N, C-alpha and C positions, 0 to 999 in steps of 0.2 A: 197921773199923780207924779210928784215929783220922784225921780231917782234919787234915794237916798246913797250917799257913800260913807255915812259916819252915823253912830249912834247917837252924836251929839246932836247932829241935826234931826234926827227923830225924836230925841227928848224934847228939843225946842218947839216943834211943831203939836207934839202931845200936850205939852203944858198950855200952848196958846189955843188949844182946843180944835186945831185947823185940821185934825185928822184923829182916828181912833185907831186902836190895835186892830180890831175887829175889819176896819178898812186897810189897813196894812199888809194883813194878811191874805185878804182876797187879792189885793196887787200880786203880791208874791205867787199867789195860786195861779193867776192870770199869766204872769210872766213864764211859769214853769211849763202849762200847756202851750204858749207861744214858741219855746224854745225847746220843744221836745225832742226836736231832732239832734240836741247834744248829749243825748241820754246820760243825763247827770243823775237823776234820782230813780231809785230802783222801787221807791216807795213814797208815797204822797201822802201824808196824814190829813186831808181834805177837812173833813168834819171835827177830827179832834183839835186840829189849830186852831179851827172857828170856835169853838166850845173855850178853848184856852185862853184866845185873845179877847173873848166877852168876860172871863174870869178876870183877866187882868185889867181890863178897862175899868170894871168895878171896883178894883182895888185902889187903881189910880184915883177915881172918883171919891172913894174914903180916905185916902190917904194912907194906904196899907202896903203899898205897893213894894216889890223888892227893888235891886239895884238894876237888873236887866229888863224890868219892864218894857215893853215896845220892841225888844230884840229879837228878831226872828232868825233862827239857826237852824242849819242842816247837821246831821250826825253822818260821821263815816260809818260803813256797814260793818264796823269791826266795834262798834261801842254799844254794849248791851243797855237795852231801854226795854225795863219790863213790858210783857204784853204785847210786844211787838216783833215783828219779824228780824230774825240776826242770821245772815246768810254768808257774811265775810266775801262775797262775790264768788260763791261756790256751790257747785251743785251737791257736795258734799253735804251741806246743811239745808237742803230741801226741806221746805215747811217747819223749820225750826223757828221756834218762839222763844225770847228772852225770859229769863225765869226770875231775875233781878234787874234793877238798875245799879250800875256802874257810879264810884263814888264822884267822878268829874261830872256826868250827866245829872246825878241827882243834886250837885251843889249848885248847877246851871238852873235847874227847876227850882230850885229853892228860891231862887232870887228873880223867878218870874220871867225867865227866858221861855220864848215860844218855839218849839221844835216842829219844823214843817214837813220834814220828812228823812228818809235813808237814803245815802248818798252812795251811788257808784265807786267800785275801787278795785284794784287788782286784787287777783284772788289770795287771801290771807294776806294782802299786804305785800305782796311779794311781785315788784315790779317796779319800771320806769317811765312808764307810758298809758298806764290803764287801758291796755290791750288785751291782758291776761284776764278779764272778769267774764264769769259764766252768763252775764247780762249783756254783754258787748262791750265795745269801745267807747269810752266818752270822747268827745270832740272838743277842742280849743274854741272857744268864741271869738276869738282875733281870727282865725282862720280855721273853718271847720275839717279841713282836709289835713290839718296837722293835729299832733297828739298834745293832749294837755300836761304831761308829765305823769306821773305816779309815786308811790300808790293811790295818793289822795287826790285823784285828778278830777274826780266829780265834785268834790270838796272845794276845791280852788275854782273850777268853771262855775259853781254855784255862786261864788260870790263876785268872780270876774263879770259874768251875764245879769248878775242883779237878781237871781233868783231867791235869795236870802240875804241878810245883811252878813252873817259870818257863819264858818264852820267850824266844826272841831275833827280834825284828823289825828294820825297817827303817824310817827318818824321814827324808822328803823335805821334808815341810812341815808336819810333826805327826802321822804316822803310827804313831808309838810313843806321843806324848802323848795325843792325842786319844782314839783308843779307851782307853787307860788311865783316861782320866777319865770315859767313858761307862760303863764297866764297874766303877770303885771300885779299881782297883789302881794300883801303881806303875809308872811308864814315864820311862825316863832317855832322852835323846838328847845324845851327849856332843860334845866339840869337833870340829869337820870335820876331819879326819885323825889322831882320836885312836885309831881302830880301823880297820885296815886292811879296806877295801873289795874286796880280792881274794875273788872267789868270790860277790859280789853280783850280782845281776841289774840290770844299769844301766837306771834310769829318767832321772835328771838328776844327771849326775857331778859336777858341782861343788855339789851340796844333799845328795846320798843320804849318810846315815849309818846304821851298825848301832847298834842300841840293845837292853837288855834290858829285860823286863816280868815282875814278880814281885808278891808280896804284901807286902814288907817292904823299905827302904832298904838294910838290910844285905845283902840277898841280891842286889840291884842293884849295890849296890858291889862284892861279891864278883865278879861276873860281869863286870864293868867292869874291874878289876884284872887278870883272866885274859886277857882278849880283847884289853886296850890294848896299845902300842908298837910299835916300828918293825917294817916287813916290806920284805924285798925285793922283793917282786912287787907292791907298791904305791909308787908316787912320790910319791904326795900324801899318804902318812901321816906324820904328825910323829916327829921322833926324841926329843923331850922326854922325860925319864925318867917314867914310869908313876908317879902318886902312890900314897899310902898310903890308898886308899880305903875300906877296910874299916876303919881306923882313924879316919877323919874322922867316921864315923856315932856314934863314942861320944864324940867330941872336945867339950868344952866351947864354948859359943858366947860370943865376944867381942862388945862393944858393936858395934852394925852401924848402916850407914847405910842405909834400906831406903827405895827408890822404889817407887811402885805406878802402874800405867796410870791415868791418870784415866778413860778411856773405858770401862775396866773396871768403874767403881764407877757412873759417872753415866750412862752411855749407856741410852737407853730399849730397845736392842737387844739388852741381857744381861738375862735372865730375872732378876725379882727375886730370887728364892730362891738364886740365884748369888751376885747383888750382896750381900745380907744374910751369906752364909756367907764372903765376901771380906772384907768389913766386920768381920767378928768375927775373923778370923785379924789383921787388921792392928791391932783393940784387943787381940788378945794381945801381938804384939811392942810395942806402946806400953807395955803393962804391965809389960814385961819390960825396959824402960827403953833401946830402941832407937829412933833418930831414924826417924821414918816420913814421908814428903813424897810427894803427888801430882805426877807428872811429865805433861808431854805431848810427844809424839813428833809432829815438826813435818810427817814424811814419812809418817805412817800412812795417808793417804788414798791414797798410791801404793803402799803394800805389796803389796797383792794384786795388781794390774796389773804390777807389777814381777816379782814371784814367775810367775806364769802365762805371761807373754812368754817369760822365760828357761827356765823348766822344760819349757814346750812345744817350746822350740826345741831344746835339748839331747833331748828324749825324739825329736822327728824325726830327729835324726843317729842315736841310739844304736839306736834300732829298725828302721834301714834294713836291718840284717843279717838280719833276717827275713824271708826271701824265697821260702822254698818251695825254694830250691836245695841248701843243704848240710845243712839239719837240720830237723826239726819238721814243721808241716801243709804238704802242696802239693796242691791242689785237683785233682780226680779230673776236672773238665772242662776243663782247660786244652788248648788246641789248637796253642800256640805258646809262644814264650820270653816274649812281652809279657803273653799273657794268663794265664800261668801266676804272674807276678809279681802281677798286678792281684787276680787270682780269689783266690790263696792270701792274700793280705795281706787283703782285703775280706773273705773267709771267716772267717779265722783269728781277726783281731783283733775286738774287741767294741765296742760303739758309743764308750763313753767313749774308748778309745784311739785309735779312729779320729777323734774330734773332737779330741784333742790332738794327733795327729801331723799333721792339716790345719791347725791354727794355729799351730802350729811352723814348717811348712814355709810358712805365709805370712809369718810375721815375719822368715824368714831369706830370702824371696826377695829379689830385686835392686833391686827398687822400693821394698821397705819396710824393707830390713834396717837403715839409718840412722834411719828412723822411729820403729821399734818395739825392735828388739835393741839397737842400739848405745846409744840412750836410755835402756833399761831398764839396761843396765850402768852407766852413769854414776850413774844413781837409786841402784842396789845398792852403790856406792861412797861415793855421800853418806852412805847409812843406816851404813853400818858407820863413818864419821866421826861420826856424831852418836851411835852407841852408844860410840863409843870416848870422846867427852866426856863423856858422861853418867857413865860407869863411874869419871873422874877424881873424881866427887862422890859415888857411892854404889858400896856393896859387893853389892847384890842387886836385881834388879828382878821384881816380884811383880806377877802379874795372873791373872783366871781363865783355865783351860786353855781353856775351850769359852764360847762365850754363850750355849750352851743344853745342857739334858740330852739323852739319847737320845731323838731323834724315830722316828715309826713307820716301818716298811718301807714303802717306796713313796712317802713323804709329799713327797720332794723330788726323786725320779728325774725329772720331768717338767720341772724349773728348775735346770739345772745352776748357774745364778748363786748362788741361794739356797744352794746347798750349799756353793760355794766361799766363801761369806762365813764360814762357820763355821770356816774356818781362820784368822780374821783375828788371833788373838791367839799361835797356833802358828807360823806362816810365818815371823816375825821371827828366831828364832834361826837359822834354816836359811839367809836370806838374808843374814846377817853370820857364820854360822858359829860361832855362842857355843854352848854346853852350857845345857841347860834340863832340869826334871825337871817331871813331873805327879804330885802326891800327892794320895789321897783327901780331901775338904773335906766331909765330911758327905753328905746327902741332901735332896732337895726334899719338897715336901709331898706328893706325888701318892701315887695308889693302884695299883700297889706303888710305893714310894718309889725315887726313881732317883739313882744316885751323881752327885756333884758334883766336881770337880777343881780344884786349886789349881796353879798353874805360878809356878817360880822360873828365873831365869836371873842367871847370872854372867858375867865376861869369859873369853876363852878360856884354856882348862886349869886354871881356878879350879874343877875339880869337887869336890875336896875341900870347899873353901868351901861349894859348893851342896848338897853331901850333909849339911853339919854343921848348915846353917841348914835344909834340909828336915826332919831328923830332929827339931830343936827345936820345930818346929811340929806334929809330930805327935803 
C-alpha cells in the first residue's frame, strides 16, 4: 500500500475507490506491529478502529462523512477519551479509565477522524526526551539509538514512522514543536486559549496547549481549524472567531518584516549544521524580497528560570490531586492515612515528576514565594511587553526550534539542567502565550542524517499569517 504523507492523497484515493478506510486502518495496524521496537503506542485500539473505519466507509458511500473521514490519528496519553485508558505516562494512574471525552477529541471524532490508539509520552508531559515514561522510552525512527524529543515524542514518531497520518499532542514549553523538529515533521502550538483544554491532563495550566503534529502544514491547519473555538467547559478558551487556517496555507505571501533571534545564528551553543540551515532560510527570505533583521531579546537569559519556576509551581498544585484516595495507584504498603499519601505518591510518580513537584512546592512556600514565584510572574509580564513591542515592528520571529539535533538515549538523563537548556528557543512562545510552529529544515551531516527544525512565531491569534509564511518556506 502507498505510504500516505498527506490527507489530500488519502482523500484522492478514497474518492477514486482505490482504497477504503478499513484497508487504511489495517495498513497502519500492520505498521504499528512492525515498528513495535519504537515503543510509540501504549494501547492500540485494534478492533475499535476497524469498526470505526467501516462506519466511516458507509458514511462516505452515502455522502454523509465529515471533513476528517479517512484521517487516522493517535492521541497523546494526556487526552481524555471516554471509556479508554488514560495514564499520562505514569504509574500513579494505573488502571484509570477516562470518564469523558475532551472537547478537542470530541470535535475530531464528530468530523469522522479515526483514533487508532494512545501514544507514549513523558510522565505528565514533563520532559524533553520521552525517557520519563512509566512505559519506557520512545525511540526516534531516524535512528533508534536516539531520543525523539518530548514530551510528545510518541506522537511525533507515530507520524514520522507512518504509524498514523497525524497525532494530537500537548505543548507546555515546546512539547509539540521540539519532537517535531527531532523527527522531521510539522508541529504547531496555537495561541494560548485557541483550543479548549477541557479533557487535557493538567501540567501547568497557564502554559498548556493542545497542538497537532502531521507531515504537512495543510493537515496541521485542518486539524487546528476543527479543534479551535469557544467551549463552555473551559473558561480560559478564547471566543475570537476561528480563522480560515486551511485557506491560509495556500494564500500568497505579502512582503514581510522578519526578525530572527541573533542567538539562534551566532551562539556557539547551537550546532553548526543548525546555524547553517537557519541562515539558508534567512537568505531565501531575503531573496524573496522580505526585510530580514537580527534582534536580541533582552530578557532571554531569564527565560528558562522563569519558565521552570512557574511551571513547577503550577505542577505542584495540579498534581496534588493524585493522592491514592480517589483513583489511580494506592501503595499496598500503607499503614495509615499519612503513609498512604506518602508512599502512593513516592511509588506512583517517576523521578522527574517528583523533582518538579519538590521544586514547585519550594518556590510556593511562605519563605520563598515572593523571592521566586512572584518575581517570575513579574518577569513573565515584562517578557510579554517586550514581545508586544517587537511585533509592532515585525510580522514574524524566526529561530531554530532546538539548539541540537536528537541526542542519544541516556545522554542527558544524569544532567537535567543540560536537558532543560534544550528548550531555550521553544519556551518563549508558552511564556508569552503566542502561536508557534516547527517545520522541517533539512538534515545534519551525520550518519544517519538527523532532522533539523525551524521555528516561526507570530502575535496572538495570527495563526493564519504563521501558516502562510511557514508554507512559503517549505
